Phi, psi and omega in degrees: 000323176302322176290330183285322179297317177292328173294318177291324184307302181297325176297317180290332177285329176285325182294318178300314178297319176297322179292318175305317181291318177295311184300320176290328175289327180285322172297326185286322180286336183259002187286143178292156177298147183298156176292337179292318179295320183288323180290331182283322173298318177295318180293320184294321176300308181298319183297323178290323178292322181288317178300315181299317183293317182293315177296316173305318181295318173294318175294322175296323177296321179294321171294324171295325184288325174288321181294322180288335175293327183284141182288335185280342180288114178249026183260136177296130177305325178292334176292314177299318181295308175294330171301312181290325173297316177295326177292317179301311184292322181291327174281321183291313175299320177292323182286326176296314179297316176302314178300319182293317180293316183295328180288317175294315181288316180296320180287325175298321185287331184285322174297320181292317180289335176295322180275319179228095186301342179286348180275011178303311184298313176295320177298315180301318173306307182296329180284327173298321173299311182302321180292336177297334175307316178291330182287319182297319175300323181292317180294329184280331176285328174298318176303312177302313178295324178284338179287328184264351182276000000 
């Protein structure tokens, strides 16, 4: 009996270490992304928005120069430039807001549907309303572009 206790003692200590290792692996795999990663994604999104706005501003300046070169154009080039910037910003900000809204509403909707599957229709309507924000921004930018053209 003494020999079996000695044989069991190392096995139980290695099992304890093995369980701790498995628990550590599971916790590593299920850990939420770091705040650095989320800040990096946010910074890259802002950077893309700023670069796109600057590129559109450069294109708008070139288009405004062409419009000023034609004798029939009575539109101030600055109006054309700022109109294009406004159209770009309305679409970009509306799409960013819609993406944020869909992320929040969609995750809550999935949780609600997991608990009560009969809520699928209501959740779909709420996600559709969040998507509508992007469509409104696109409509505003089309109206701005029609006004300056």
